[in-house]
C-alpha positions in Angstrom: 86.5 102.6 92.6 90.1 101.6 93.0 91.8 100.8 90.1 93.0 97.3 89.0 96.4 97.6 88.1 97.0 99.4 91.2 96.0 96.6 93.3 97.9 93.6 91.4 101.2 96.4 91.8 100.3 96.3 96.1 99.8 92.8 95.7 103.3 92.2 94.0 104.9 95.1 95.7 103.8 93.2 99.5 103.4 90.1 98.6 100.3 90.1 100.0 98.6 87.3 99.0 95.2 88.0 101.4 94.4 90.5 98.7 94.1 88.8 95.2 90.8 87.6 95.9 88.7 90.8 96.5 90.3 91.5 93.7 88.7 88.3 91.6 85.4 88.7 89.9 83.6 85.1 90.9 84.2 83.2 86.9 88.2 84.6 86.2 89.5 82.8 84.2 93.4 81.9 84.9 96.0 80.6 81.7 98.3 79.4 82.7 101.7 78.1 80.2 102.2 75.5 82.4 98.1 74.6 82.1 97.5 73.5 79.0 93.1 74.6 79.9 92.0 77.4 81.6 91.6 77.3 85.2 88.2 78.8 86.0 86.6 80.1 89.1 88.0 82.4 92.0 89.2 80.1 94.2 91.4 78.0 91.8 92.8 81.7 90.5 93.2 82.5 94.2 95.2 79.5 94.9 97.7 79.2 91.1 97.8 83.6 91.8 99.1 82.8 95.2 101.7 80.6 94.4 102.8 82.4 91.6 103.1 84.8 93.7 105.1 82.8 96.2 107.2 81.5 93.6 108.1 84.5 90.9 109.1 85.8 94.8 110.4 89.6 95.8 112.6 89.4 93.3 109.6 90.1 90.5 109.6 93.2 88.5 107.2 94.5 86.5 109.0 97.4 83.7 106.4 98.3 80.7 102.7 98.2 80.2 100.0 98.4 78.2 97.1 99.7 78.5 93.6 100.0 77.6 90.3 101.2 79.5 89.7 97.5 81.4 92.6 95.4 79.7 96.4 95.9 80.0 99.8 93.8 79.7 102.5 94.3 82.3 105.6 93.0 80.9 107.9 91.4 83.6 111.1 90.3 84.4 112.6 87.4 88.1 114.7 84.8 88.5 114.0 80.9 90.7 116.8 79.6 91.0 119.2 81.6 89.2 117.5 81.0 86.3 116.5 84.3 84.6 113.1 84.3 83.6 110.5 86.9 81.3 107.3 86.9 80.5 104.2 89.2 80.5 100.6 88.8 82.6 98.0 90.0 80.1 94.6 91.2 82.4 91.6 92.0 82.1 89.1 93.3 84.6 84.9 94.0 84.3 82.9 97.0 85.4 83.4 97.1 89.2 87.5 96.9 88.5 87.9 92.7 89.1 89.6 91.0 87.6 88.0 88.6 85.2 91.0 87.5 83.2 94.2 86.1 83.6 97.1 85.2 81.0 100.5 84.4 81.3 102.9 84.5 79.0 106.7 83.0 80.5 110.5 82.2 77.8 113.4 81.0 77.7 112.1 77.3 77.6 114.4 77.0 80.4 112.5 79.7 82.9 109.5 78.2 82.1 110.6 74.5 82.5 111.8 75.6 86.5 108.6 78.3 86.7 106.1 74.9 86.0 108.4 72.3 88.4 108.4 75.7 91.6 104.5 76.1 90.6 103.9 72.8 91.2 105.5 71.9 93.7 103.4 75.2 95.4 100.4 74.8 94.4 100.7 71.1 96.1 101.8 72.8 99.3 99.1 74.4 99.0 96.4 72.0 98.9 98.8 70.5 101.8 
């Protein structure tokens, strides 16, 4: 099977959101720094990751990665409206190389605030 991290990096590199859904397990869970409850299921998580891909944009750059056999932590930076955003993605996958858990942590507070604002707008736009 194709490495899930290679597939995720390809999605980020190409900005091709259509590749997100097939990478996710049916019961995938997404934990956002902006929402206090976990978001569950492929359709919901696809919407969140698609919005994040749009908001974080082509400036999203991964700098380092720490990896275990079925999980990884990816450190990233980007800019949103001139505000520096620094964070990590914690990703777990199953034996079928599908993502089962995706957690995002972001700093600084100003970066998180702009991310929350833009993600909310993008999720609303996606529902329209």
